[in-house]
N, C-alpha and C positions, 0 to 999 in steps of 0.2 A: 729381525722385525724392524721395519722402517718406522721412524717417528711419525711420518705422515699417516701411517696405518693406525696408530693408536691415539693420535691427538684428539682430545675432546670426544673420546668414544668409550663407551662402557661395554665390557664383554665378560662373560663368565671366565674366571681365571683362578689359578692357584698361586700360592706364593712363589713357586718356581717361575711363573710367567713374569711376575714383578721383578725377580732377580735377572731375567733375561732381556730386560729393556735396554735400549741403547744408552750409553753413558750420559748423553746430553738430555735424557728424559728423567723426569721425576715421576715415579709410579706410586700409587696408593691403591688399597683394596677397601671398598665399601660394601659390606654385606657379601663378600666373596666375589665382587665384580671389579675388574681392573680398570683404573682410570690413570691415564698418563698425560703429562703436559711437558712442553719444552721448558728450558731454563727461563727464569724470570727476567724482566726488563731492568735497565739500569736504575730508575727511581725506586723500584721494588728492592733491589739489592742494597742500595744506599740506606734506605730506611731500615731494612732488616739489620744491617751492620750497626747503624746508630743505636737502635733499641738494645741489641745485645751488648754493645760496648758500654752503654749507660748502666745496664743492670749487672754486668759481670763482676766488676770489682766490689761494689757495696754489698751485693746479695750472694754472689757465688764465693768470693774470696774474703768477704768481711772487711775490706779496706774502705773506710769512709762510710760504712753502713753496718747493719746488724748481722750480715752473713746468714748462714742456715739454709741456703738453697743450692741446688744444682741448676744452673742456667745453661741450656744446651741449644745450639743451632742445629736445625733440621734433623732431630732425632727420628729414628724409625720406631714409632710407637705401635706396639702390638696390643690391641685391646682385647681380642678374643681369638684364640686358635687360628690365627692367620686369615680370619674372615674380614676383620676390620683392622687394617694397617694404614696408618697415616704418617705423613712426614710434615708436621707443622713447621712453620718458619722458625719459631722458637718455642721452647717448653721449659717449665720449671717444676722441680720437685722439692718439697721441703725435706731436708735431710733426716728429720725425725721419722718421716714416712718411707724414705728410701736411703737407709744409712750406708749401704754399700753401692758403689758405682758399678754398673754392669761391665762385664768383660767382653761381651760380644756387641755387635752392632744393634741388637734388639733391645728396646726398652719395654719391659713388660708391665711395669707398674703404671697406673693411671696418673698422669701429671696433675699437679695442683693448679697450674696456670698454663695456658696456651696463648700464643700470639700468632695471628695470621695477618700477613701483609697482602692486601687485595690488589689484584691486577684485573684488567678486562677479561682475561682468559680464566681467572680463578674466582672471580667475585661470586657467581651463582653457586659454585661448588662450596666455597667457604660459608656462605650464608644458608643455603638450602640443604646441603648434605652434611657438612662437617659440624655446624652448630648443633643440630639435633643429635648427631652421633656423640659429640663431646658431652652433651647433657645426659644422654642415655647412660654413658659410662661414669658419670659423676665427676668430671673435671670441675673444680671449684670456681675458677676465674678464667675469663676469655677476653682478650683484646683483639679487636678488628681495626686495622689501620689502612686508611686510604692515602697513599703517598702522593698522589697527584692533587687531590682535593685538600690535603693537609688536615685530616681529621682522624682522631683516635676515639673509638668507642670502647667502653669498658663494661663488662657484664659479670654478674655474680650468680652462681647457681643457687636457686632457692626452691625447695620442694620439687626438684626435677625440671624447673623452668628457668630460663635466663631472665634475670632482672637487670635492666640497664642502670648502672650506677653513675654514668657520666658520659658525655660526648664533648670531647675537648678539641678545639680547632685553633688554627693559626699559629701564633708565636707565644702564647701564654706560658707562664711558669705553672706547673701542675704537680699535684701529689696524687697519684693514681693507685688505688688498691689493686693487688695486695702489696704493692711496693711504695706505699705512701711515706715510708720512713725517709726516703731520699727524693725530694722534689727535683724536677728537671724542666728545662726549657724545651717546649715542643718544637721551637724553631730549629733546634739541632737535629731533628728527625727528618727534615725535608732537604732535598737537593737545594743548595743555595741559589738564589736568583742570579742569573748571569754566569753560572758555572758551566 
């Protein structure tokens, strides 16, 4: 299957179709329908790496922070019998809810936190498809990050609906739930000017 055939196209699919995508494509299933996109742009990857790097030691390893989390880049999250399979940019599980780390590539427990880095090709999917899907399955926290506009939006799930808890922009130092125990500089999430 060529990437051009699946880019930004939805079709009825099974998990085997997701597994058969070209290596350079990222595939997800939403209500049993396949959606595939090419690998992300450089600003997207930079911000993705910066967020994961900031959270990994204090929250995953407990170095300089409280620990107690699994912080994972691009996990394959199976919400329901292979009908809803997503690959969020980052996801986190509290270890009390997921005491054992999976041995396969499938993460079957609902994450406590998900972070999506928005790109022009994923913005509408992240906002219009994934946000409601994550709410439906009970993800507690969601971050949406615009790496070009330098904005991070944080949401908390309350009574099945997303409640905005903050919109953070520019270069401010911020403490953002659920990781407010270790504040960080937003400036470090963006590709440096002139780089």
